[in-house]
C-alpha beads as a LAMMPS data file, in Angstrom:
LAMMPS data file: protein, C-alpha beads

250 atoms
249 bonds

1 atom types
1 bond types

-500.0 500.0 xlo xhi
-500.0 500.0 ylo yhi
-500.0 500.0 zlo zhi

Masses

1 110.0

Atoms # bond

1 1 1 298.206 85.017 324.649
2 1 1 301.571 83.906 323.097
3 1 1 302.538 80.458 322.971
4 1 1 306.583 81.438 323.592
5 1 1 307.794 84.248 325.231
6 1 1 311.836 85.218 324.617
7 1 1 313.295 86.142 327.963
8 1 1 316.707 88.205 326.969
9 1 1 319.169 88.962 330.001
10 1 1 321.746 92.041 330.143
11 1 1 325.247 92.674 330.645
12 1 1 326.808 89.782 332.102
13 1 1 323.529 88.235 333.226
14 1 1 321.786 84.844 332.297
15 1 1 318.684 82.960 333.407
16 1 1 319.349 84.099 337.054
17 1 1 317.957 86.968 336.436
18 1 1 314.650 85.760 334.865
19 1 1 314.044 83.053 337.696
20 1 1 311.166 84.217 339.259
21 1 1 309.526 85.357 335.696
22 1 1 310.339 81.546 334.064
23 1 1 308.731 80.365 337.737
24 1 1 305.592 82.477 337.583
25 1 1 304.585 81.965 333.951
26 1 1 305.802 78.489 333.315
27 1 1 301.914 77.438 333.673
28 1 1 300.716 80.184 331.115
29 1 1 303.924 80.254 328.226
30 1 1 306.547 78.159 326.865
31 1 1 309.473 80.417 328.188
32 1 1 313.197 80.848 326.549
33 1 1 316.204 82.656 327.970
34 1 1 318.879 84.139 325.410
35 1 1 322.458 83.098 325.700
36 1 1 324.767 85.431 324.120
37 1 1 327.886 83.937 324.926
38 1 1 330.741 85.410 323.491
39 1 1 328.967 87.223 320.336
40 1 1 330.225 91.008 320.314
41 1 1 327.352 92.989 318.707
42 1 1 323.721 93.461 319.515
43 1 1 322.997 92.506 315.628
44 1 1 324.610 88.368 316.532
45 1 1 323.072 88.012 319.496
46 1 1 319.272 89.320 317.912
47 1 1 320.416 86.705 315.177
48 1 1 321.090 84.122 317.520
49 1 1 317.643 84.407 318.668
50 1 1 315.807 84.802 315.323
51 1 1 317.357 81.314 314.318
52 1 1 316.472 79.763 317.520
53 1 1 312.652 81.493 318.062
54 1 1 309.058 79.358 316.958
55 1 1 307.669 81.185 314.164
56 1 1 306.157 84.045 316.219
57 1 1 306.826 85.018 319.938
58 1 1 306.739 87.749 322.490
59 1 1 309.860 89.058 324.056
60 1 1 311.175 90.735 326.726
61 1 1 314.537 92.147 327.257
62 1 1 316.345 93.705 330.556
63 1 1 319.060 96.408 330.488
64 1 1 321.297 95.522 327.405
65 1 1 318.924 92.689 326.412
66 1 1 316.072 95.348 325.728
67 1 1 318.351 96.488 323.145
68 1 1 319.184 93.415 321.769
69 1 1 314.920 92.683 322.086
70 1 1 314.610 95.965 319.781
71 1 1 317.358 94.242 317.189
72 1 1 314.771 91.473 316.707
73 1 1 311.782 93.338 315.973
74 1 1 314.005 95.431 313.554
75 1 1 314.627 92.042 311.487
76 1 1 311.799 89.957 312.453
77 1 1 308.736 92.205 312.916
78 1 1 306.454 90.037 311.875
79 1 1 307.340 88.024 313.893
80 1 1 306.852 89.551 317.175
81 1 1 303.856 90.161 318.947
82 1 1 304.522 91.581 321.967
83 1 1 307.448 93.611 322.988
84 1 1 308.815 94.324 327.078
85 1 1 311.611 96.613 327.856
86 1 1 312.847 96.625 330.827
87 1 1 315.533 99.028 332.110
88 1 1 316.436 100.197 329.027
89 1 1 317.565 102.256 326.277
90 1 1 317.116 103.119 322.568
91 1 1 319.919 105.782 322.221
92 1 1 323.574 104.905 320.586
93 1 1 326.604 106.263 322.270
94 1 1 326.954 109.691 322.377
95 1 1 328.925 111.919 320.793
96 1 1 332.211 113.303 322.282
97 1 1 332.902 113.527 325.741
98 1 1 329.863 111.838 327.058
99 1 1 330.926 108.876 325.000
100 1 1 334.095 108.616 325.468
101 1 1 333.188 108.819 329.433
102 1 1 331.164 106.140 329.283
103 1 1 333.802 103.913 326.876
104 1 1 336.336 105.088 329.826
105 1 1 334.040 103.963 332.187
106 1 1 333.433 100.767 331.116
107 1 1 336.803 99.776 329.927
108 1 1 337.827 100.536 333.851
109 1 1 335.521 98.009 334.832
110 1 1 336.903 95.647 332.225
111 1 1 340.253 96.335 333.830
112 1 1 338.930 95.730 337.026
113 1 1 337.778 92.049 336.504
114 1 1 340.916 91.192 334.834
115 1 1 343.242 92.179 337.887
116 1 1 340.759 91.242 340.594
117 1 1 338.509 88.764 339.560
118 1 1 334.657 88.932 338.235
119 1 1 333.271 88.876 341.308
120 1 1 335.017 91.805 342.732
121 1 1 334.449 93.841 339.672
122 1 1 330.640 93.218 340.484
123 1 1 330.654 94.199 343.504
124 1 1 331.777 97.955 342.171
125 1 1 329.479 97.397 339.287
126 1 1 325.971 96.972 341.974
127 1 1 326.807 100.319 343.913
128 1 1 325.037 102.534 341.433
129 1 1 322.432 98.761 339.967
130 1 1 320.538 98.228 342.464
131 1 1 318.520 100.069 345.162
132 1 1 320.637 102.231 348.094
133 1 1 318.764 99.892 350.690
134 1 1 319.232 96.598 348.793
135 1 1 322.879 96.815 349.081
136 1 1 323.359 94.854 352.252
137 1 1 320.240 92.767 351.317
138 1 1 322.318 89.045 350.804
139 1 1 319.320 87.616 349.441
140 1 1 319.503 89.802 345.982
141 1 1 323.181 90.578 345.935
142 1 1 324.575 87.221 346.421
143 1 1 323.441 85.956 343.236
144 1 1 323.671 89.206 341.604
145 1 1 327.396 88.029 342.518
146 1 1 327.682 84.958 341.797
147 1 1 325.965 85.106 338.520
148 1 1 328.387 87.624 337.260
149 1 1 331.853 85.668 338.758
150 1 1 330.420 82.723 336.514
151 1 1 331.302 84.986 333.455
152 1 1 334.646 85.422 332.393
153 1 1 336.709 88.805 331.280
154 1 1 336.641 87.494 327.497
155 1 1 332.790 87.777 327.529
156 1 1 332.269 90.847 329.539
157 1 1 334.819 92.588 326.955
158 1 1 332.550 91.216 323.744
159 1 1 329.522 92.776 325.697
160 1 1 331.325 96.137 326.323
161 1 1 332.285 96.281 322.644
162 1 1 328.485 95.299 321.385
163 1 1 327.235 98.301 324.038
164 1 1 329.958 100.853 322.460
165 1 1 328.647 100.086 319.280
166 1 1 325.264 99.850 319.821
167 1 1 322.875 101.251 316.968
168 1 1 320.033 103.850 317.157
169 1 1 317.056 102.177 317.748
170 1 1 314.997 105.701 318.151
171 1 1 313.748 105.655 315.095
172 1 1 312.187 102.315 315.390
173 1 1 310.159 103.048 318.200
174 1 1 307.018 105.390 315.958
175 1 1 307.026 102.365 314.116
176 1 1 306.512 99.374 316.465
177 1 1 302.946 98.355 316.821
178 1 1 302.628 95.186 318.672
179 1 1 301.755 95.591 322.408
180 1 1 304.794 97.202 324.281
181 1 1 305.239 97.504 328.289
182 1 1 307.672 99.706 329.108
183 1 1 309.045 99.366 332.543
184 1 1 312.222 100.676 335.271
185 1 1 312.578 101.354 338.605
186 1 1 311.712 104.709 339.760
187 1 1 315.985 105.198 341.120
188 1 1 317.435 103.373 338.158
189 1 1 320.439 105.502 337.541
190 1 1 322.176 104.287 334.654
191 1 1 318.501 103.958 332.685
192 1 1 316.392 106.495 334.411
193 1 1 312.615 107.113 334.236
194 1 1 312.539 109.917 332.020
195 1 1 314.599 107.877 329.217
196 1 1 311.321 105.119 329.472
197 1 1 308.832 107.971 329.141
198 1 1 310.441 108.922 326.214
199 1 1 310.692 105.830 324.558
200 1 1 306.817 105.306 326.004
201 1 1 305.845 108.402 323.826
202 1 1 306.625 107.229 320.559
203 1 1 305.570 103.830 320.824
204 1 1 302.000 103.762 319.956
205 1 1 300.726 100.444 321.952
206 1 1 302.916 100.798 324.951
207 1 1 302.418 101.019 328.741
208 1 1 305.047 102.566 330.563
209 1 1 305.212 100.874 334.399
210 1 1 307.413 102.724 337.258
211 1 1 308.936 100.316 339.997
212 1 1 308.785 102.055 343.264
213 1 1 311.621 101.116 346.044
214 1 1 313.986 99.792 342.561
215 1 1 317.228 100.336 340.774
216 1 1 318.111 98.591 337.637
217 1 1 317.687 95.433 338.364
218 1 1 314.027 95.205 338.445
219 1 1 313.421 91.728 337.477
220 1 1 315.229 90.816 340.647
221 1 1 314.670 93.604 343.358
222 1 1 311.308 93.051 342.394
223 1 1 310.189 90.100 340.989
224 1 1 306.482 89.763 342.155
225 1 1 305.979 93.336 340.290
226 1 1 307.500 92.657 336.999
227 1 1 305.644 88.896 336.832
228 1 1 302.311 90.258 337.457
229 1 1 303.340 92.993 334.734
230 1 1 303.886 90.247 332.424
231 1 1 300.794 88.186 333.140
232 1 1 298.962 91.785 332.119
233 1 1 300.807 92.257 328.999
234 1 1 300.891 88.659 327.672
235 1 1 296.932 88.999 328.051
236 1 1 297.096 92.032 325.611
237 1 1 298.078 89.361 322.911
238 1 1 296.241 86.486 321.281
239 1 1 298.083 84.401 318.777
240 1 1 294.756 84.153 316.721
241 1 1 295.396 87.746 315.911
242 1 1 297.325 88.495 312.124
243 1 1 300.688 89.406 312.159
244 1 1 301.678 92.836 314.142
245 1 1 303.856 94.849 312.071
246 1 1 306.640 97.359 311.796
247 1 1 305.428 100.118 309.391
248 1 1 307.906 100.559 306.958
249 1 1 309.357 103.635 305.683
250 1 1 308.708 104.547 302.412

Bonds

1 1 1 2
2 1 2 3
3 1 3 4
4 1 4 5
5 1 5 6
6 1 6 7
7 1 7 8
8 1 8 9
9 1 9 10
10 1 10 11
11 1 11 12
12 1 12 13
13 1 13 14
14 1 14 15
15 1 15 16
16 1 16 17
17 1 17 18
18 1 18 19
19 1 19 20
20 1 20 21
21 1 21 22
22 1 22 23
23 1 23 24
24 1 24 25
25 1 25 26
26 1 26 27
27 1 27 28
28 1 28 29
29 1 29 30
30 1 30 31
31 1 31 32
32 1 32 33
33 1 33 34
34 1 34 35
35 1 35 36
36 1 36 37
37 1 37 38
38 1 38 39
39 1 39 40
40 1 40 41
41 1 41 42
42 1 42 43
43 1 43 44
44 1 44 45
45 1 45 46
46 1 46 47
47 1 47 48
48 1 48 49
49 1 49 50
50 1 50 51
51 1 51 52
52 1 52 53
53 1 53 54
54 1 54 55
55 1 55 56
56 1 56 57
57 1 57 58
58 1 58 59
59 1 59 60
60 1 60 61
61 1 61 62
62 1 62 63
63 1 63 64
64 1 64 65
65 1 65 66
66 1 66 67
67 1 67 68
68 1 68 69
69 1 69 70
70 1 70 71
71 1 71 72
72 1 72 73
73 1 73 74
74 1 74 75
75 1 75 76
76 1 76 77
77 1 77 78
78 1 78 79
79 1 79 80
80 1 80 81
81 1 81 82
82 1 82 83
83 1 83 84
84 1 84 85
85 1 85 86
86 1 86 87
87 1 87 88
88 1 88 89
89 1 89 90
90 1 90 91
91 1 91 92
92 1 92 93
93 1 93 94
94 1 94 95
95 1 95 96
96 1 96 97
97 1 97 98
98 1 98 99
99 1 99 100
100 1 100 101
101 1 101 102
102 1 102 103
103 1 103 104
104 1 104 105
105 1 105 106
106 1 106 107
107 1 107 108
108 1 108 109
109 1 109 110
110 1 110 111
111 1 111 112
112 1 112 113
113 1 113 114
114 1 114 115
115 1 115 116
116 1 116 117
117 1 117 118
118 1 118 119
119 1 119 120
120 1 120 121
121 1 121 122
122 1 122 123
123 1 123 124
124 1 124 125
125 1 125 126
126 1 126 127
127 1 127 128
128 1 128 129
129 1 129 130
130 1 130 131
131 1 131 132
132 1 132 133
133 1 133 134
134 1 134 135
135 1 135 136
136 1 136 137
137 1 137 138
138 1 138 139
139 1 139 140
140 1 140 141
141 1 141 142
142 1 142 143
143 1 143 144
144 1 144 145
145 1 145 146
146 1 146 147
147 1 147 148
148 1 148 149
149 1 149 150
150 1 150 151
151 1 151 152
152 1 152 153
153 1 153 154
154 1 154 155
155 1 155 156
156 1 156 157
157 1 157 158
158 1 158 159
159 1 159 160
160 1 160 161
161 1 161 162
162 1 162 163
163 1 163 164
164 1 164 165
165 1 165 166
166 1 166 167
167 1 167 168
168 1 168 169
169 1 169 170
170 1 170 171
171 1 171 172
172 1 172 173
173 1 173 174
174 1 174 175
175 1 175 176
176 1 176 177
177 1 177 178
178 1 178 179
179 1 179 180
180 1 180 181
181 1 181 182
182 1 182 183
183 1 183 184
184 1 184 185
185 1 185 186
186 1 186 187
187 1 187 188
188 1 188 189
189 1 189 190
190 1 190 191
191 1 191 192
192 1 192 193
193 1 193 194
194 1 194 195
195 1 195 196
196 1 196 197
197 1 197 198
198 1 198 199
199 1 199 200
200 1 200 201
201 1 201 202
202 1 202 203
203 1 203 204
204 1 204 205
205 1 205 206
206 1 206 207
207 1 207 208
208 1 208 209
209 1 209 210
210 1 210 211
211 1 211 212
212 1 212 213
213 1 213 214
214 1 214 215
215 1 215 216
216 1 216 217
217 1 217 218
218 1 218 219
219 1 219 220
220 1 220 221
221 1 221 222
222 1 222 223
223 1 223 224
224 1 224 225
225 1 225 226
226 1 226 227
227 1 227 228
228 1 228 229
229 1 229 230
230 1 230 231
231 1 231 232
232 1 232 233
233 1 233 234
234 1 234 235
235 1 235 236
236 1 236 237
237 1 237 238
238 1 238 239
239 1 239 240
240 1 240 241
241 1 241 242
242 1 242 243
243 1 243 244
244 1 244 245
245 1 245 246
246 1 246 247
247 1 247 248
248 1 248 249
249 1 249 250
Protein backbone atom coordinates (compact mmCIF):
# COMPACT_ATOMS: atom_id res chain seq x y z
CA UNK A 1 0.00 0.00 0.00
CA UNK A 2 1.28 3.46 -0.87
CA UNK A 3 1.83 5.77 2.10
CA UNK A 4 1.15 9.00 0.19
CA UNK A 5 -1.26 9.70 -2.64
CA UNK A 6 -1.00 12.97 -4.55
CA UNK A 7 -4.26 14.03 -6.22
CA UNK A 8 -3.92 16.46 -9.12
CA UNK A 9 -6.94 18.57 -10.12
CA UNK A 10 -7.69 19.64 -13.66
CA UNK A 11 -8.53 22.93 -15.34
CA UNK A 12 -9.91 25.50 -12.86
CA UNK A 13 -10.40 22.75 -10.30
CA UNK A 14 -9.13 22.22 -6.76
CA UNK A 15 -9.59 19.90 -3.78
CA UNK A 16 -13.39 20.02 -4.25
CA UNK A 17 -13.02 17.61 -7.17
CA UNK A 18 -11.37 15.07 -4.89
CA UNK A 19 -13.50 15.59 -1.75
CA UNK A 20 -15.03 12.10 -1.77
CA UNK A 21 -11.72 10.40 -2.48
CA UNK A 22 -9.95 12.34 0.29
CA UNK A 23 -12.59 11.30 2.81
CA UNK A 24 -12.85 7.73 1.59
CA UNK A 25 -9.10 7.09 1.57
CA UNK A 26 -8.09 9.06 4.68
CA UNK A 27 -7.79 5.92 6.82
CA UNK A 28 -5.57 4.21 4.26
CA UNK A 29 -3.16 6.78 2.89
CA UNK A 30 -1.84 10.29 3.43
CA UNK A 31 -3.60 12.36 0.77
CA UNK A 32 -2.07 15.52 -0.71
CA UNK A 33 -3.88 17.72 -3.23
CA UNK A 34 -1.80 19.70 -5.70
CA UNK A 35 -2.44 23.41 -6.31
CA UNK A 36 -1.41 25.00 -9.60
CA UNK A 37 -1.87 28.70 -8.82
CA UNK A 38 -0.74 30.88 -11.73
CA UNK A 39 1.69 28.35 -13.17
CA UNK A 40 1.41 28.34 -16.95
CA UNK A 41 3.09 25.10 -18.02
CA UNK A 42 2.44 21.45 -17.23
CA UNK A 43 6.13 21.03 -16.51
CA UNK A 44 6.09 23.75 -13.86
CA UNK A 45 3.00 22.21 -12.29
CA UNK A 46 4.74 18.83 -12.23
CA UNK A 47 7.87 20.29 -10.68
CA UNK A 48 5.88 21.89 -7.87
CA UNK A 49 4.43 18.48 -7.03
CA UNK A 50 7.85 16.85 -7.15
CA UNK A 51 9.29 19.47 -4.83
CA UNK A 52 6.53 18.95 -2.26
CA UNK A 53 6.05 15.18 -2.44
CA UNK A 54 7.82 12.54 -0.32
CA UNK A 55 10.54 10.32 -1.74
CA UNK A 56 8.00 7.77 -3.03
CA UNK A 57 4.32 8.29 -3.73
CA UNK A 58 1.30 7.33 -5.80
CA UNK A 59 -0.26 9.98 -8.01
CA UNK A 60 -3.68 10.39 -9.62
CA UNK A 61 -4.64 13.14 -12.02
CA UNK A 62 -7.97 14.21 -13.46
CA UNK A 63 -8.26 15.89 -16.89
CA UNK A 64 -5.39 18.42 -17.14
CA UNK A 65 -4.17 16.90 -13.87
CA UNK A 66 -3.64 13.59 -15.66
CA UNK A 67 -1.30 15.30 -18.09
CA UNK A 68 0.54 16.86 -15.15
CA UNK A 69 0.83 13.42 -13.53
CA UNK A 70 2.44 12.08 -16.71
CA UNK A 71 4.97 14.92 -16.57
CA UNK A 72 5.76 13.94 -12.98
CA UNK A 73 6.41 10.36 -14.12
CA UNK A 74 8.59 11.63 -16.96
CA UNK A 75 10.76 13.56 -14.49
CA UNK A 76 10.95 11.24 -11.47
CA UNK A 77 9.96 7.72 -12.58
CA UNK A 78 11.86 6.15 -9.69
CA UNK A 79 9.68 7.99 -7.13
CA UNK A 80 6.23 7.19 -8.57
CA UNK A 81 4.98 3.81 -7.37
CA UNK A 82 1.48 3.94 -8.86
CA UNK A 83 -0.33 6.11 -11.41
CA UNK A 84 -4.00 6.82 -12.08
CA UNK A 85 -5.18 8.80 -15.12
CA UNK A 86 -8.80 9.97 -15.21
CA UNK A 87 -10.65 11.63 -18.11
CA UNK A 88 -7.42 12.78 -19.71
CA UNK A 89 -5.09 12.31 -22.65
CA UNK A 90 -1.47 12.10 -23.75
CA UNK A 91 -1.65 13.76 -27.14
CA UNK A 92 -0.22 17.21 -27.94
CA UNK A 93 -2.23 20.02 -29.50
CA UNK A 94 -3.32 18.84 -32.93
CA UNK A 95 -1.72 20.42 -35.94
CA UNK A 96 -3.60 22.61 -38.38
CA UNK A 97 -7.29 23.38 -38.25
CA UNK A 98 -8.11 21.02 -35.37
CA UNK A 99 -5.55 22.67 -33.09
CA UNK A 100 -6.65 26.13 -34.13
CA UNK A 101 -10.25 25.16 -33.34
CA UNK A 102 -9.31 23.97 -29.85
CA UNK A 103 -7.33 27.14 -29.13
CA UNK A 104 -10.14 29.34 -30.45
CA UNK A 105 -12.70 27.58 -28.28
CA UNK A 106 -10.56 27.89 -25.17
CA UNK A 107 -9.89 31.59 -25.74
CA UNK A 108 -13.58 32.23 -26.40
CA UNK A 109 -14.31 30.85 -22.93
CA UNK A 110 -11.55 33.02 -21.49
CA UNK A 111 -13.13 36.08 -23.06
CA UNK A 112 -16.50 35.03 -21.63
CA UNK A 113 -14.91 34.76 -18.17
CA UNK A 114 -13.63 38.34 -18.46
CA UNK A 115 -16.91 39.76 -19.80
CA UNK A 116 -19.49 37.72 -17.90
CA UNK A 117 -17.60 36.41 -14.87
CA UNK A 118 -16.18 33.03 -13.98
CA UNK A 119 -19.44 31.48 -12.81
CA UNK A 120 -21.26 32.33 -16.04
CA UNK A 121 -18.37 30.97 -18.08
CA UNK A 122 -18.36 27.79 -15.97
CA UNK A 123 -22.03 27.19 -16.76
CA UNK A 124 -21.27 27.40 -20.48
CA UNK A 125 -18.30 25.05 -20.07
CA UNK A 126 -20.33 22.59 -18.00
CA UNK A 127 -22.82 21.80 -20.76
CA UNK A 128 -20.51 19.26 -22.38
CA UNK A 129 -18.61 18.23 -19.27
CA UNK A 130 -21.13 16.29 -17.18
CA UNK A 131 -23.58 13.61 -18.20
CA UNK A 132 -26.64 15.31 -19.77
CA UNK A 133 -28.95 13.76 -17.18
CA UNK A 134 -27.05 15.56 -14.38
CA UNK A 135 -27.24 19.16 -15.62
CA UNK A 136 -30.23 19.86 -13.37
CA UNK A 137 -28.67 18.08 -10.38
CA UNK A 138 -27.86 21.00 -8.09
CA UNK A 139 -25.90 18.81 -5.66
CA UNK A 140 -23.42 18.12 -8.46
CA UNK A 141 -23.57 21.33 -10.49
CA UNK A 142 -23.43 23.96 -7.73
CA UNK A 143 -20.12 22.80 -6.22
CA UNK A 144 -18.55 22.80 -9.69
CA UNK A 145 -19.80 26.32 -10.46
CA UNK A 146 -18.72 27.63 -7.06
CA UNK A 147 -15.30 26.01 -7.38
CA UNK A 148 -14.66 27.69 -10.72
CA UNK A 149 -16.14 30.99 -9.56
CA UNK A 150 -13.39 31.12 -6.92
CA UNK A 151 -10.76 31.18 -9.67
CA UNK A 152 -9.82 34.22 -11.76
CA UNK A 153 -9.50 34.88 -15.49
CA UNK A 154 -5.74 35.20 -14.97
CA UNK A 155 -5.60 31.67 -13.56
CA UNK A 156 -7.77 30.50 -16.46
CA UNK A 157 -5.43 32.14 -18.97
CA UNK A 158 -2.35 30.56 -17.39
CA UNK A 159 -3.89 27.09 -17.48
CA UNK A 160 -5.07 27.53 -21.08
CA UNK A 161 -1.48 28.39 -22.02
CA UNK A 162 -0.30 25.25 -20.23
CA UNK A 163 -2.77 23.06 -22.10
CA UNK A 164 -2.13 24.55 -25.52
CA UNK A 165 1.63 24.04 -25.08
CA UNK A 166 1.23 20.50 -23.69
CA UNK A 167 3.99 18.07 -24.65
CA UNK A 168 3.39 14.83 -26.48
CA UNK A 169 3.34 12.15 -23.77
CA UNK A 170 2.45 9.22 -26.01
CA UNK A 171 6.07 8.08 -26.32
CA UNK A 172 6.25 7.86 -22.52
CA UNK A 173 3.35 5.43 -22.14
CA UNK A 174 5.09 2.16 -23.15
CA UNK A 175 7.91 2.93 -20.68
CA UNK A 176 5.64 3.25 -17.63
CA UNK A 177 5.95 0.09 -15.54
CA UNK A 178 4.16 0.96 -12.29
CA UNK A 179 0.56 -0.18 -11.68
CA UNK A 180 -1.58 2.21 -13.72
CA UNK A 181 -5.32 2.76 -13.54
CA UNK A 182 -7.16 4.53 -16.34
CA UNK A 183 -10.76 5.63 -15.79
CA UNK A 184 -13.24 7.72 -17.72
CA UNK A 185 -16.95 8.33 -18.01
CA UNK A 186 -18.66 6.37 -20.73
CA UNK A 187 -20.02 9.65 -22.12
CA UNK A 188 -16.96 11.81 -21.65
CA UNK A 189 -17.15 13.99 -24.77
CA UNK A 190 -13.82 15.73 -24.19
CA UNK A 191 -11.65 12.69 -23.37
CA UNK A 192 -13.60 9.74 -24.81
CA UNK A 193 -13.33 6.06 -23.99
CA UNK A 194 -11.34 5.23 -27.13
CA UNK A 195 -8.66 7.70 -26.12
CA UNK A 196 -8.24 5.89 -22.80
CA UNK A 197 -8.33 2.48 -24.45
CA UNK A 198 -5.52 3.57 -26.76
CA UNK A 199 -3.46 4.75 -23.78
CA UNK A 200 -4.16 1.55 -21.83
CA UNK A 201 -2.98 -0.53 -24.79
CA UNK A 202 0.41 1.17 -24.57
CA UNK A 203 0.98 1.01 -20.78
CA UNK A 204 2.13 -2.49 -19.76
CA UNK A 205 0.70 -2.75 -16.22
CA UNK A 206 -2.53 -0.87 -16.81
CA UNK A 207 -6.21 -1.40 -16.19
CA UNK A 208 -9.02 0.52 -17.89
CA UNK A 209 -12.33 1.08 -16.11
CA UNK A 210 -15.21 2.83 -17.87
CA UNK A 211 -17.69 4.49 -15.52
CA UNK A 212 -21.34 4.17 -16.65
CA UNK A 213 -23.71 7.15 -16.92
CA UNK A 214 -20.84 9.57 -16.44
CA UNK A 215 -19.30 12.48 -18.30
CA UNK A 216 -15.94 14.22 -17.91
CA UNK A 217 -16.16 15.06 -14.20
CA UNK A 218 -16.04 11.46 -12.99
CA UNK A 219 -14.62 12.03 -9.45
CA UNK A 220 -17.64 14.22 -8.69
CA UNK A 221 -20.27 12.60 -10.92
CA UNK A 222 -19.64 9.04 -9.72
CA UNK A 223 -17.54 9.48 -6.59
CA UNK A 224 -18.26 6.06 -5.08
CA UNK A 225 -17.06 4.28 -8.20
CA UNK A 226 -13.85 6.30 -8.32
CA UNK A 227 -13.06 5.87 -4.63
CA UNK A 228 -13.64 2.11 -4.72
CA UNK A 229 -11.48 1.77 -7.82
CA UNK A 230 -8.74 3.75 -6.06
CA UNK A 231 -8.85 1.40 -3.08
CA UNK A 232 -8.36 -1.60 -5.34
CA UNK A 233 -5.60 0.17 -7.28
CA UNK A 234 -3.71 1.20 -4.14
CA UNK A 235 -3.94 -2.33 -2.79
CA UNK A 236 -1.80 -3.48 -5.74
CA UNK A 237 1.08 -1.36 -4.50
CA UNK A 238 3.48 -2.30 -1.73
CA UNK A 239 5.93 0.13 -0.21
CA UNK A 240 8.17 -2.85 0.40
CA UNK A 241 8.64 -3.29 -3.33
CA UNK A 242 11.81 -2.01 -4.94
CA UNK A 243 11.70 1.22 -6.95
CA UNK A 244 9.49 1.09 -10.03
CA UNK A 245 11.30 2.65 -12.92
CA UNK A 246 10.46 3.80 -16.41
CA UNK A 247 12.71 2.06 -18.87
CA UNK A 248 14.64 4.91 -20.47
CA UNK A 249 15.32 4.82 -24.20
CA UNK A 250 18.92 4.21 -25.21
